[in-house]
N, CA and C of each residue as an Amber inpcrd file, in Angstrom:
protein
   567
 123.3520000 108.9320000  91.5180000 122.6290000 109.2530000  92.7330000
 121.6050000 108.1540000  92.9780000 121.4670000 107.7730000  94.2050000
 120.5210000 106.7230000  94.5420000 119.6010000 107.1600000  95.6570000
 118.5980000 106.3740000  95.8700000 117.6260000 106.6640000  96.9190000
 117.2600000 105.3590000  97.6080000 117.2800000 105.3850000  98.9170000
 116.8720000 104.2120000  99.6900000 115.7750000 104.6570000 100.6400000
 114.6860000 103.9170000 100.6490000 113.5910000 104.2000000 101.5640000
 113.4980000 103.0700000 102.5740000 113.5330000 103.4100000 103.8470000
 113.3450000 102.4270000 104.9080000 111.9310000 102.5690000 105.4250000
 111.2410000 101.4730000 105.5270000 109.8810000 101.4850000 106.0650000
 109.7830000 100.4250000 107.1390000 109.0020000 100.7140000 108.1540000
 108.8220000  99.7510000 109.2230000 107.6790000 100.1720000 110.1180000
 107.2660000  99.2990000 111.0120000 106.1320000  99.5920000 111.8700000
 106.4420000 100.5980000 112.9680000 107.7420000 100.8990000 113.1990000
 108.0850000 101.8740000 114.2230000 109.3670000 102.5930000 113.8390000
 109.5620000 103.7420000 114.4340000 110.7620000 104.5220000 114.1620000
 112.0070000 103.7730000 114.6390000 111.8980000 103.0430000 115.7430000
 113.0360000 102.2850000 116.2560000 113.5290000 101.2480000 115.2700000
 112.6050000 100.5740000 114.6210000 112.9840000  99.5580000 113.6420000
 113.6070000 100.2060000 112.4190000 113.0530000 101.3220000 111.9720000
 113.6090000 102.0410000 110.8230000 115.0140000 102.5380000 111.1390000
 115.2060000 103.0760000 112.3510000 116.5350000 103.5470000 112.7440000
 117.5410000 102.3950000 112.7820000 117.0990000 101.2230000 113.2470000
 117.9900000 100.0640000 113.2840000 118.3890000  99.6390000 111.8700000
 117.4380000  99.6980000 110.9370000 117.7550000  99.3490000 109.5500000
 118.7800000 100.3270000 108.9850000 118.5880000 101.6170000 109.2650000
 119.5040000 102.6480000 108.7860000 120.8850000 102.4480000 109.4040000
 120.9380000 102.1880000 110.7030000 122.1940000 101.9830000 111.3930000
 122.9420000 100.7960000 110.8000000 122.2200000  99.7280000 110.5110000
 122.8170000  98.5400000 109.9120000 123.4100000  98.8630000 108.5520000
 122.6810000  99.6330000 107.7340000 123.1680000  99.9850000 106.4040000
 124.4000000 100.8810000 106.4990000 124.3880000 101.8570000 107.3880000
 125.5160000 102.7680000 107.5070000 126.7600000 102.0520000 108.0320000
 126.5760000 101.0920000 108.9050000 127.7020000 100.3250000 109.4260000
 128.3610000  99.5540000 108.2900000 127.5550000  98.9410000 107.3990000
 128.0990000  98.1950000 106.2610000 128.7960000  99.1260000 105.2840000
 128.2040000 100.3100000 105.0560000 128.7490000 101.2440000 104.0740000
 130.1380000 101.7150000 104.4810000 130.3730000 101.8970000 105.7740000
 131.6430000 102.4130000 106.2550000 132.7500000 101.3800000 106.2850000
 132.4390000 100.1240000 106.1880000 133.4810000  99.0990000 106.2700000
 134.1720000  98.9420000 104.9240000 135.4970000  98.8000000 104.9920000
 136.2860000  98.6930000 103.7680000 136.1150000  97.3350000 103.0980000
 136.1060000  96.2930000 103.9030000 135.9450000  94.9640000 103.3120000
 134.5320000  94.4850000 103.5950000 133.8120000  94.2380000 102.5610000
 132.4290000  93.7900000 102.7100000 132.4200000  92.2780000 102.9290000
 132.2970000  91.9060000 104.1790000 132.2390000  90.4830000 104.4890000
 130.7880000  90.0800000 104.6130000 130.5380000  88.8450000 104.2710000
 129.1690000  88.3400000 104.3520000 128.7370000  88.2700000 105.8100000
 127.5140000  88.6410000 106.0760000 126.9610000  88.5800000 107.4150000
 126.5120000  87.1460000 107.6630000 126.9300000  86.5940000 108.7780000
 126.5320000  85.2400000 109.1270000 125.0640000  85.2410000 109.5140000
 124.2740000  84.4180000 108.8630000 122.8480000  84.3860000 109.2100000
 122.6470000  83.8660000 110.6270000 121.6820000  84.4600000 111.3160000
 121.3230000  83.9910000 112.6540000 120.1340000  83.0390000 112.5940000
 119.3980000  83.0880000 111.4960000 118.2210000  82.2370000 111.3300000
 118.2520000  81.6280000 109.9390000 117.9320000  80.3720000 109.8680000
 117.7900000  79.7060000 108.5760000 116.3290000  79.3840000 108.3450000
 115.8170000  79.8010000 107.2220000 114.4530000  79.4400000 106.8220000
 114.6190000  78.3720000 105.7590000 114.2230000  77.1580000 106.1030000
 114.4310000  76.0600000 105.1750000 113.1080000  75.3850000 104.8550000
 113.0170000  74.9120000 103.6380000 111.7890000  74.2480000 103.1830000
 112.1510000  73.1770000 102.1800000 111.2250000  72.2770000 101.9620000
 111.4680000  71.1510000 101.0740000 111.3170000  71.4800000  99.6040000
 110.5590000  72.5360000  99.2770000 110.3930000  72.9020000  97.8690000
 110.0070000  74.3680000  97.7640000 110.1380000  74.9020000  96.5500000
 109.8110000  76.3130000  96.3430000 108.3110000  76.5840000  96.4320000
 107.5080000  75.5420000  96.4300000 106.0620000  75.7530000  96.5540000
 105.6970000  76.2840000  97.9440000 106.6110000  76.1590000  98.9060000
 106.3720000  76.6500000 100.2630000 106.7870000  78.1030000 100.4400000
 107.5010000  78.6440000  99.4800000 108.0010000  80.0110000  99.5990000
 106.8990000  81.0550000  99.7700000 105.7470000  80.9420000  99.0990000
 104.6960000  81.9390000  99.3340000 104.2400000  82.0150000 100.8020000
 104.3650000  80.9350000 101.5510000 104.0390000  80.9570000 102.9820000
 105.2350000  81.4640000 103.7750000 106.4100000  80.9070000 103.5220000
 107.5940000  81.1910000 104.3290000 108.1650000  82.5860000 104.1100000
 107.7780000  83.2510000 103.0310000 108.2480000  84.6180000 102.7820000
 107.8600000  85.5590000 103.9200000 106.7450000  85.2550000 104.5940000
 106.2960000  86.1110000 105.6890000 107.2880000  86.0940000 106.8470000
 107.9060000  84.9560000 107.1190000 108.9370000  84.8850000 108.1540000
 110.1520000  85.7070000 107.7340000 110.5310000  85.6000000 106.4600000
 111.6770000  86.3690000 105.9550000 111.4090000  87.8640000 106.0510000
 110.1940000  88.2760000 105.7620000 109.8540000  89.6980000 105.8590000
 109.9790000  90.2140000 107.2890000 109.5120000  89.4280000 108.2490000
 109.6180000  89.8280000 109.6560000 111.0800000  89.9440000 110.0530000
 111.8850000  88.9490000 109.7110000 113.2980000  88.9790000 110.0730000
 114.0080000  90.1530000 109.4120000 113.6700000  90.4480000 108.1710000
 114.2460000  91.6030000 107.4800000 113.8400000  92.8970000 108.1830000
 112.5640000  93.0030000 108.5420000 112.0580000  94.1950000 109.2140000
 112.8120000  94.4490000 110.5300000 113.1800000  93.3840000 111.2420000
 113.8890000  93.5290000 112.5020000 115.4080000  93.5320000 112.3270000
 115.8730000  93.4180000 111.0860000 117.3080000  93.4510000 110.8300000
 118.0440000  92.2000000 111.2780000 117.3580000  91.0680000 111.3270000
 117.9790000  89.8090000 111.7390000 118.5520000  89.1220000 110.4970000
 119.8650000  88.9310000 110.4410000 120.4530000  88.2460000 109.2870000
 119.9000000  86.8210000 109.1750000 119.4880000  86.4630000 107.9720000
 118.8930000  85.1420000 107.7630000 119.1660000  84.6780000 106.3420000
 118.8920000  83.4080000 106.1300000 118.9870000  82.8620000 104.7870000
 117.7540000  82.0190000 104.5270000 117.3950000  81.9080000 103.2670000
 116.2410000  81.1230000 102.8500000 116.7600000  80.0650000 101.8860000
 116.4830000  78.8020000 102.2120000 117.0210000  77.7220000 101.3860000
 116.0060000  76.6210000 101.1850000 116.1240000  75.9640000 100.0460000
 115.3890000  74.7310000  99.7860000 116.3700000  73.6030000 100.0800000
 115.9570000  72.6990000 100.9510000 116.8270000  71.6210000 101.3850000
 116.0380000  70.3230000 101.3160000 116.5960000  69.3020000 100.6990000
 115.8930000  68.0230000 100.6520000 115.9400000  67.3710000 102.0250000
 115.0020000  66.5160000 102.2910000 114.9430000  65.8380000 103.5880000
 116.1640000  64.9590000 103.8180000 116.8990000  64.6400000 102.7700000
 118.0620000  63.7650000 102.8960000 119.3530000  64.5560000 103.0790000
 119.2660000  65.8770000 102.9900000 120.4440000  66.7260000 103.0910000
 120.5290000  67.2950000 104.5020000 121.6900000  67.1960000 105.1080000
 121.8750000  67.7600000 106.4400000 122.0650000  69.2640000 106.3080000
 121.2920000  70.0040000 107.0440000 121.3690000  71.4610000 106.9840000
 122.2820000  71.9310000 108.0990000 123.4850000  72.3130000 107.7670000
 124.4460000  72.7660000 108.7650000 124.7710000  74.2290000 108.5280000
 124.5610000  75.0290000 109.5310000 124.8510000  76.4520000 109.4240000
 125.0250000  76.9920000 110.8350000 125.7880000  78.0270000 110.9940000
 125.9590000  78.6540000 112.2990000 124.7670000  79.5600000 112.5620000
 123.6870000  78.9620000 112.9960000 122.4480000  79.6970000 113.2000000
 122.0970000  79.7620000 114.6760000 121.2580000  80.7120000 115.0100000
 120.7070000  80.7450000 116.3540000 119.4820000  79.8600000 116.4200000
 118.7680000  79.7630000 115.3270000 117.6130000  78.8670000 115.2610000
 117.1990000  78.6700000 113.8250000 116.3390000  77.6950000 113.6140000
 115.8790000  77.3900000 112.2630000 114.3600000  77.4420000 112.2190000
 113.8380000  78.0730000 111.1910000 112.4090000  78.0660000 110.9290000
 112.2120000  77.0810000 109.7960000 111.3480000  76.1340000 109.9820000
 111.1690000  75.1920000 108.9020000 109.7080000  74.9240000 108.6260000
 109.4790000  74.4880000 107.4550000 108.1360000  74.1200000 107.0060000
 108.0380000  72.6140000 107.1060000 106.9150000  72.1120000 107.5040000
 106.7090000  70.6680000 107.6170000 106.7220000  70.0130000 106.2470000
 107.4560000  68.9570000 106.1280000 107.3650000  68.0860000 104.9660000
 107.7620000  66.6980000 105.4430000 106.8360000  65.7870000 105.4550000
 107.0540000  64.4430000 105.9570000 107.7010000  64.5310000 107.3410000
 108.8860000  63.9570000 107.5140000 109.5240000  64.0150000 108.8240000
 110.6370000  65.0580000 108.8610000 110.5600000  66.0410000 107.9890000
 111.5900000  67.0610000 107.8410000 111.8290000  67.8280000 109.1440000
 110.7770000  68.2540000 109.8070000 110.9090000  69.0320000 111.0300000
 111.6330000  68.2260000 112.1030000 111.1800000  67.0140000 112.3240000
 111.8150000  66.1680000 113.3220000 113.2480000  65.8350000 112.9770000
 113.5150000  65.6310000 111.6860000 114.8740000  65.3270000 111.2590000
 115.8010000  66.4850000 111.6070000 115.3960000  67.7020000 111.2630000
 116.2320000  68.8640000 111.5470000 116.4020000  69.0310000 113.0530000
 115.3060000  68.9180000 113.8100000 115.3810000  69.0770000 115.2580000
 116.2680000  68.0110000 115.9010000 116.3000000  66.8160000 115.3290000
 117.1240000  65.7510000 115.9030000 118.6050000  65.9260000 115.5670000
 118.9180000  66.7010000 114.5340000 120.3000000  66.8650000 114.0950000
 120.9790000  68.1160000 114.6350000 120.2290000  68.9880000 115.3160000
 120.8270000  70.2240000 115.7940000 120.4040000  70.5060000 117.2270000
 121.2860000  71.1160000 118.0070000 120.8990000  71.5330000 119.3500000
 120.1860000  72.8950000 119.3470000 120.0770000  73.5070000 118.1760000
 119.4480000  74.8140000 118.0540000 117.9280000  74.7080000 118.1520000
 117.2720000  75.7740000 118.5960000 115.8040000  75.7650000 118.5800000
 115.2940000  75.6560000 117.1460000 114.2300000  74.9130000 116.9780000
 113.5880000  74.7520000 115.6720000 112.1290000  75.1730000 115.8180000
 111.6720000  75.9830000 114.8920000 110.2750000  76.4170000 114.8640000
 109.6410000  75.8070000 113.6280000 108.6090000  75.0300000 113.8180000
 107.9240000  74.3840000 112.7070000 106.7320000  75.2090000 112.2560000
 106.5760000  75.3270000 110.9460000 105.4290000  76.0210000 110.3580000
 104.6180000  74.9920000 109.5760000 103.5130000  74.5180000 110.1440000
 102.6890000  73.5780000 109.3890000 102.0380000  74.2930000 108.2020000
 102.0550000  73.6300000 107.0530000 101.5270000  74.2400000 105.8370000
 100.2860000  73.4810000 105.3680000  99.2920000  74.2380000 104.9930000
  98.0460000  73.6690000 104.4670000  98.3300000  73.1780000 103.0470000
  98.4330000  71.8670000 102.8960000  98.7800000  71.3390000 101.5750000
  98.0810000  70.0350000 101.2480000  97.1030000  69.6530000 102.0410000
  96.4670000  68.3680000 101.7930000  94.9640000  68.4600000 102.0150000
  94.3230000  67.3480000 101.8060000  92.8820000  67.2850000 102.0270000
  92.5300000  67.4850000 103.4970000  93.4970000  67.3280000 104.3800000
  93.2650000  67.5010000 105.8130000  93.4480000  68.9460000 106.2610000
  93.5910000  69.8570000 105.3050000  93.6370000  71.2940000 105.5630000
  94.7790000  71.7230000 106.4880000  95.8730000  70.9750000 106.4830000
  97.0360000  71.3290000 107.2880000  97.0710000  70.6860000 108.6580000
  95.9850000  70.0390000 109.0630000  95.9560000  69.4060000 110.3800000
  96.9780000  68.2680000 110.4730000  97.2230000  67.5700000 109.3840000
  98.2300000  66.5060000 109.3970000  99.6170000  67.1010000 109.6660000
  99.9000000  68.2320000 109.0390000 101.1820000  68.9050000 109.2650000
 101.2970000  69.3770000 110.7100000 100.2540000  70.0130000 111.1980000
 100.2590000  70.5280000 112.5680000 100.4810000  69.3950000 113.5750000
  99.7180000  68.3380000 113.4350000  99.8270000  67.2410000 114.3960000
 101.1820000  66.5520000 114.3320000 101.7430000  66.4200000 113.1360000
 103.0380000  65.7420000 113.0390000 104.1400000  66.5720000 113.6890000
 104.0060000  67.8960000 113.6920000 105.0300000  68.7360000 114.3210000
 104.8740000  68.7340000 115.8390000 103.6560000  68.8870000 116.3300000
 103.4780000  68.9610000 117.7860000 103.6280000  67.5990000 118.4570000
 103.5900000  66.5200000 117.6950000 103.7130000  65.1770000 118.2640000
 105.1260000  64.6070000 118.1010000 106.1400000  65.4640000 118.1410000
 107.5190000  64.9820000 118.0640000 107.8000000  64.0990000 119.2800000
 108.6300000  63.0950000 119.1110000 108.9330000  62.2260000 120.2530000
 109.7140000  62.9670000 121.3390000 109.6360000  62.4590000 122.5360000
 110.3770000  63.0250000 123.6670000 111.8430000  63.1630000 123.2770000
 112.4190000  64.3120000 123.6010000 113.8200000  64.5520000 123.2850000
 114.0390000  65.2750000 121.9670000 112.9720000  65.4940000 121.2060000
 113.0730000  66.2080000 119.9230000 112.0570000  67.3570000 119.9420000
 112.3470000  68.3990000 120.7440000 111.3750000  69.4950000 120.8540000
 111.3640000  70.3810000 119.6130000 110.1720000  70.7860000 119.2310000
 109.9810000  71.7090000 118.1150000 108.9040000  72.7090000 118.5210000
 109.2340000  73.9900000 118.4800000 108.2080000  75.0110000 118.6920000
 107.3320000  75.0120000 117.4450000 106.0470000  75.2420000 117.6190000
 105.1270000  75.1620000 116.4870000 104.1990000  76.3540000 116.4960000
 103.9440000  76.9100000 115.3250000 102.9890000  78.0110000 115.1800000
 101.7680000  77.4930000 114.4250000 100.7930000  78.3480000 114.2520000
  99.5560000  77.9540000 113.5800000  99.8040000  77.6290000 112.1030000
  98.8710000  76.9250000 111.5290000  98.9430000  76.5270000 110.1180000
  99.0960000  77.7700000 109.2310000 100.0870000  77.7330000 108.3540000
 100.3940000  78.8070000 107.3950000 100.8020000  80.1250000 108.0590000
 101.1890000  80.1090000 109.3250000 101.4790000  81.3610000 110.0250000
 102.9780000  81.5820000 110.1960000 103.6600000  81.7700000 109.0840000
 105.0980000  82.0260000 109.1200000 105.4050000  83.3870000 109.7420000
 104.4380000  84.3140000 109.7290000 104.6400000  85.6020000 110.3940000
 104.9280000  85.3650000 111.8750000 104.1130000  84.5360000 112.5230000
 104.3550000  84.2540000 113.9400000 105.6620000  83.5050000 114.1490000
 106.0600000  82.6770000 113.1960000 107.3540000  82.0000000 113.3030000
 108.4800000  83.0280000 113.3060000 108.3920000  84.0090000 112.4240000
 109.3930000  85.0720000 112.3880000 109.4180000  85.8740000 113.6770000
 108.2280000  86.2080000 114.1910000 108.1490000  86.9650000 115.4390000
 108.6780000  86.1480000 116.6190000 108.3910000  84.8550000 116.6390000
 108.9050000  83.9940000 117.7000000 110.4320000  83.9180000 117.6230000
 110.9730000  83.8420000 116.4180000 112.4270000  83.8280000 116.2490000
 113.0430000  85.1070000 116.7980000 112.4250000  86.2520000 116.5010000
 112.9290000  87.5300000 117.0050000 112.8910000  87.5400000 118.5350000
 111.8050000  87.0520000 119.1240000 111.7030000  87.0070000 120.5880000
 112.7670000  86.0930000 121.1890000 112.9870000  84.9520000 120.5600000
 113.9980000  84.0160000 121.0750000 115.3850000  84.6480000 121.0080000
 115.7010000  85.3000000 119.9010000 116.9940000  85.9570000 119.7590000
 117.1030000  87.1480000 120.6970000 115.9650000  87.7660000 121.0040000
 115.9400000  88.9250000 121.8920000 116.3540000  88.6080000 123.3160000
 116.3050000  87.3470000 123.6940000 116.7280000  86.9500000 125.0410000
 118.1820000  87.3690000 125.2760000 119.0050000  87.2980000 124.2530000
 120.4150000  87.6660000 124.3830000 120.7790000  88.9480000 123.6650000
 119.7810000  89.7350000 123.2730000 120.0450000  90.9450000 122.4870000
 119.0660000  92.0330000 122.9290000 119.5270000  92.9140000 123.8190000
 118.6550000  93.9370000 124.4030000 118.0640000  94.8650000 123.3420000
 118.8390000  95.1910000 122.3080000 118.3410000  96.0650000 121.2470000
 117.1950000  95.4060000 120.4830000 117.3710000  94.1380000 120.1570000
 116.3310000  93.4010000 119.4410000 115.0730000  93.2680000 120.3040000
 115.2570000  93.0270000 121.5900000 114.1260000  92.9140000 122.5090000
 113.3810000  94.2530000 122.6150000 114.1230000  95.3550000 122.6350000
 113.4910000  96.6840000 122.6780000 112.6900000  96.9480000 121.4080000
 113.2280000  96.5180000 120.2640000 112.4940000  96.7030000 119.0120000
 111.2390000  95.8410000 118.9740000 111.3040000  94.6480000 119.5750000
 110.1140000  93.8010000 119.6630000 109.0660000  94.4670000 120.5520000
 109.4800000  95.0650000 121.6610000 108.5380000  95.7830000 122.5300000
 107.8850000  96.9290000 121.7840000 108.6690000  97.6550000 120.9870000
 108.1190000  98.7590000 120.1990000 107.1340000  98.2440000 119.1600000
 107.4670000  97.1330000 118.5350000 106.5720000  96.5130000 117.5530000
 105.2350000  96.1580000 118.2090000 105.3080000  95.5610000 119.4070000
 104.0860000  95.2000000 120.1210000 103.2590000  96.4410000 120.4580000
 103.9350000  97.4900000 120.8930000 103.2330000  98.7350000 121.2240000
 102.5820000  99.3310000 119.9800000 103.3040000  99.3380000 118.8760000
 102.7480000  99.8620000 117.6240000 101.5500000  99.0370000 117.1680000
 101.6520000  97.7260000 117.2980000 100.5480000  96.8440000 116.9160000
  99.3280000  97.1070000 117.7900000  99.5470000  97.2450000 119.0970000
  98.4520000  97.5420000 120.0280000  97.7980000  98.8780000 119.6700000
  98.6080000  99.8900000 119.3570000  98.0740000 101.2000000 118.9680000
  97.2170000 101.0940000 117.7100000  97.6750000 100.3120000 116.7350000
  96.9080000 100.1260000 115.4990000  95.5510000  99.4870000 115.7840000
  95.5450000  98.4840000 116.6600000  94.2820000  97.8140000 117.0060000
  93.3470000  98.7780000 117.7210000  93.8910000  99.5720000 118.6300000
  93.0560000 100.5330000 119.3690000  92.4500000 101.5730000 118.4190000
  93.2180000 102.0260000 117.4380000  92.6910000 102.9760000 116.4520000
  91.5620000 102.3530000 115.6430000  91.7420000 101.0950000 115.2500000
  90.6930000 100.4070000 114.4930000  89.4450000 100.2200000 115.3510000
  89.6290000  99.8720000 116.6240000  88.4890000  99.6800000 117.5260000
  87.7270000 100.9940000 117.7070000  88.4600000 102.0790000 117.8350000
  87.8290000 103.3960000 117.9950000  87.0780000 103.7940000 116.7270000
  87.6810000 103.5400000 115.5760000  87.0230000 103.8630000 114.2990000
  85.7360000 103.0560000 114.1340000  85.7830000 101.7700000 114.4810000
  84.5840000 100.9360000 114.3950000  83.4950000 101.4590000 115.3240000
  83.8750000 101.8140000 116.5380000  82.9080000 102.3320000 117.5190000
  82.3130000 103.6520000 117.0440000  83.1330000 104.5180000 116.4770000
  82.6810000 105.8410000 116.0390000  81.8460000 105.7690000 114.7680000
  82.3250000 105.0080000 113.7750000  81.6850000 104.9790000 112.4570000
  80.5890000 103.9360000 112.3060000  80.6220000 102.9020000 113.1230000
  79.6830000 101.7920000 112.9700000  80.2440000 100.7850000 111.9710000
  79.7590000  99.5630000 112.0520000  80.3360000  98.4890000 111.2570000
  80.1150000  98.6380000 109.7690000  78.9570000  99.1970000 109.3590000
  78.7010000  99.3020000 107.9260000  79.6340000 100.2940000 107.2630000
  79.8220000 101.4570000 107.8870000  80.7420000 102.4550000 107.3520000
  82.1790000 101.9500000 107.4170000  82.5080000 101.2540000 108.4860000
  83.8620000 100.7050000 108.6570000  84.2020000  99.7460000 107.5110000
  83.2200000  98.9060000 107.1290000  83.4750000  97.9370000 106.0500000
  83.4120000  98.5680000 104.6650000  82.6940000  99.6720000 104.5160000
  82.5370000 100.3210000 103.2160000  82.9400000 101.7800000 103.3160000
  84.2250000 102.0410000 103.3750000  84.6820000 103.4430000 103.5470000
  84.3440000 104.3370000 102.3770000
């Protein structure tokens, strides 16, 4: 006997996870799901940052893969888009080799506090577009990937709307608690 617990920020997302699991369980031949997003990085030291993108994609049920790829290796996969971490010219290299959207995640890894990574991603040459999120913000990279995929997937777009509504509700509850309890009680429950 086994037990599986699905958790998510909304009932819609939990139901989608359950539906995905039940669909797989009923199929006789378990074929690998083709990833729609590739999360690639130059080394495992970036995984503590990039895991946040993987968590978001998992929460929304978006098939993805996480790989370490050297800057000299061509990353070829049937993806809808790639989330990548900056490493030297890695972001530009990937963006120049694929027609797919690329989202760059600048990582704080130097004395410049990540500004070198951020600037190198946003300053890609004309013809090599890369979407860029804030330094160390792989969560937003994951959410941006879900939104981009949602353009062609009404169910995914509906789940993103529910996520936004749930997030807004959480903020409103916190704002009300702060107003009611005062800042000192809010910080020291």
